[in-house]
N, C-alpha and C positions, 0 to 999 in steps of 0.2 A: 826262687829268690827268697832271701831272708825276710822274716816278719819282725816288726817291732811293736811293742805295746807302749802307748803313751797315755798319760793322764793329765788332765787340766787341773792345776793346783792353785792358780790365781785367776781372779776375775778379769773380764775384758772391759769393765767399766773404766772410763777415763783413759782409754787407750786409743791410739790412732786408728782410723777406719780401715787401713790396710791390714793391721794386725787382727782386728775383729773379723774381717773377711777371710783371713788366712785360717783362723780357728774354725769358722763355718765350713770352709773348703776341706779342712781335715776331717770334719764330721762331728765336731763337738757341739753339744746343745746345752749341757749343764756343767756346773762346776763339779769337780771330783769324778767326772765321767772317764772311763777307761775305754780306749778303742785299740784295735789291732790293724795295722796297715803293712803293706809290702814296703820294703826298704829301697824304693826306687830313688834315683837322684832328685826327682821332682818333689817327692814326699820329704826327703831329707833336707832339701832347701827350705821347705815350709816349716819343718821342725826347727831348723836353725833360726829362722826369722822370729819365731815366738818362743824361743827356748827359755826365756825368763818367766813364762806363764805355764809351762808344762814340765813334766818330768818323764823320763824314759824308764820303764819298768823292765827288769830282766825276767 
């Protein structure tokens, strides 16, 4: 399966709790952290939910 790299570029402060938990579920711990995940439908759904706080790196 394809892999994607995602980077958290905005803070989770003052965001709804479900968005904060989605970032934690994706594996983010710090701002500007980059992680690599499999591009499964579940991961892509989480990425879409917090797309305003992350960026996808090629």
